[in-house]
N, C-alpha and C positions, 0 to 999 in steps of 0.2 A: 768599750769598743776602742780599738786603738786608731791613731791618726791614719794609719796607711789603710785601714778597712773603710774610715770615712771617705778617703781619696777614692778608693776603688767604686764605693757606692756612688760617690757624686759622679764620678766619669761615666759610671755605667747608666745612671740617671740621665746625665747629658746627652749620651749618645742614643738611648731610647726615645727621649723628647724630640731629638732632632730628626730622626727617622719618621716619627710619627707627623712631625710639622712638614717634613718634606712630601711624605705620602699625601697629607691633606692639600698641600698646595698643587701637587699633579692632580687630585681629584677635582679640586676647584677649578684647574686649568680646563680639564677635559669637560666638566660641567657647562662652563662658559662657551667653550666651542660646540658643545653639542646644541646648547640653546641658540647659538649664532646660525648653526647649519639649519636647525629647525624652523627659525624664522626665515631664512633665506629660501629654504624649501616651499615654505608656506607660499612666498611670493611667486616662486614658479609655478606652483600648482594653480594660482590663481589666473597667471598668465596663460597658460595652456587652456584652461577650461573657458576663460574669457575670450580667447581667439577662436576657440571652437564654436561658442555661441553665436560670436560675430559673423562667422563664415556661414552659418545656417541663414542668419537674416540677409546676408548679402547675396546669397543664392537665391532666396525669394525675389529680392528686389531686381537682380539682373533677369531672371525669368519673366517677370512682369514687364521689364522695360523692352525685353524682345517682343513679347506678344503685342504691345501696343505700338512698336515702331518698326518691327520687321528687320532692324539693323542687325546684321551678322556678328558686328563687334562685341554686342552684349552676349551673344552665344559663346564667342571666344572668352571672354570675362567669366562666364558661368563654368566652362569647362575647366578652366585654370582654377577656379576656387573648389570643384569637385575634386580635382587632384589633392589639394590641401586638407579636404574633409576626410581624413583617413583616420577612422576610429580606432583601428589597430594601432596605427601609430602613435595616437593619443594615449591608448591605454599603455603601451609600453613607456612612453615617457613618463606617465604617471607612476607606474609600478617602479620606475627608479627612484622614485620618492618614497618607496616603501607604503604606497597606499594601500589598505587592504583589498582583497579580492572582492569582498563583499560589496564594497563602495563601487569597484570598477565594474561590476555586474550591471550597473544602471546603464553603462554605455551601450550596452546590448539592446536595451530598450530605446535608446536613443537613435542608435543605427537603423533598428527596424522601422522606427517611425519616419526617420528620414527618407528611408527607401520608398515608403508609400508616397510621401511628397515628391520625391524625385521622378517616380513613375507618372504622377500627374503632369509634372513639368515637361517630361519627355512627349507626353500626349500632346500637351500644347504646342510644343515646337513643332511636332508632325504637323500640326493644323495650320501653323504659321506657313511652313514651307509649302502647304497646300494653298496658300493664299486666304485661308480662314481664319483672319485675325480676330474677328469678333467672337467667333467660338472659343478661340484660344483664350481670348480675354475673360470670357465667362467662365471657361474652366479654373482659370488662376484666380478666381474670387469665389469659387463654388463651396458650398458647406463642408464638403469631404476635404478640400484643400486647406480651408480655414481652420477646420478642426485639426488637421495633422499639423500645421504650423503652431496652433495653439499649445497642442501637446507636446511638441518639440521643446517649445519655449518652458513649459512647465516642468518637463523633465531635466532640462538644463538647471532650472532654478533649484529644484529638489536636489539633484546631484550635486551643485555648488554648496548648497546648505549642508550636505552630509560631509562634504570636504573639509569646508570651514569648521563645523562641530569637531570632527577628528583631528584636525590641525592645531585647532584651540585647546584640546585635551592633551594632545602630545606637547604643546608648547607649556601649558601650566604644568604638566608634569615635570618637564625638564627645569621649568623655573624653580619648582620646589625643591627639586635635586640641587640646582646651584644656591638656593638660599640655605639648605642644610648644609652645602660644603663652606659656605662663607661663616656660617655660625659655628661648624666644627674647628675650622682653623681658627677662628677667633678665640673659642675656649682652649685650643692647645696651646695657642701663643700666651694666653692668661696662665695656663697652667705651666708653661715653661718659665715665664717670668718670675712666678711665685717658687717654682723649684729653684731657680738660680738664686734668687734672695736667700731662700732657706738654706742653700748649701754655704753660700758666703757666710751668713750670720753663724752658721755651726762652725765653720772653719775659724773665723774671727774669735768665737767663744773658746775654741780648743787652743788657739795661739796666744791667748791672753796671758796665761802663766808664763810663756816664753818670754814675754816683755818684762815681767817682774823678775825673772831669773836673770836676765841680761843686765838689768839695772844692779841687782845684788851681786853679779860677778864682777862688774867695773868697780863697785866699792871695795871689794875684796881684793882687787887688783891693786888699789891704790893704797892698801896697807890696813883696811878697815877690817880685822879679822872679828871683830865683835858682831858683824853682820849675821843677822839670824835668818834663816832661809826655812820657811815653814815646810812641813810636810805635804807633799802632793797628795790629793785624794784620787784623783784619776789613775786609770789603770793604762793610760795609753803611754806612747814613747815620750810626751813632754813630762809627763807625771814620773815616770821612771828616771829621766834625765835629772829632774829637780830633786828626787828623793837621793839619787847618787851624789849630785853635787851638795845636798845638804850634807850627808855623811862623810864626804871628805872634808867638808868646812870644819865639821865636828871633830874629827879625827886630827885634822890640821892643828886645831887649837888645843887639843890635848897633847900632841905632841911639844907644841911651844911651851905650853904650862909645865911639861915635864923637864923640858930643857932649862927653863927659868929656875925652877925649883932645885936643879941640881948644881 
């Protein structure tokens, strides 16, 4: 193989390896960004679900305070919380995080049970406005109301557990992808280094006869025409140059011998 072909192969190999390393770097960067976004999304999901569960508890708290005190300020607080407890809005917010529809369907059950509790609370409010505070208080500690509140809490816990399991699975999958990317780029960098060292050693080996030829040329230039240049075995450009130079030296010695003998 000629030196020119070695250079072509080395250049092509360098370009290919460089492209692979750059592609791997892009892949790793995207994987890390995806992992970061997944963890960030999980925090957002946890926040929204936690806020929904807290609003449900606060509604119960404000309703009972109103039933026991008759203070209209608690009704205002209650109505403000009702506005915040928007399950369609919560579903939209979670859908923006690509939460599966099968998990979001649980919000329908929470909404239905919340309406049951809300109806009981409205009945209690009507009793308070009629001055029947004791009956309102009894209604807000009734078995039906307590069962609805307990069911809402249980549904929120189950919903949150499903979300955590889903987000953990997504995070683990993304983490595996990031680890694979790091492993890939590490392997490519090692392969790149080995390839560069191999090309360097091959070129060094191919150029070694050129150093010997240069030293022989110096001696011949200083008048040592007895310098013997061995015939090169390589078929590349350096081997051809060595053979041509050796033939030239032999012909020059033959001419000088003929001149001296004449």
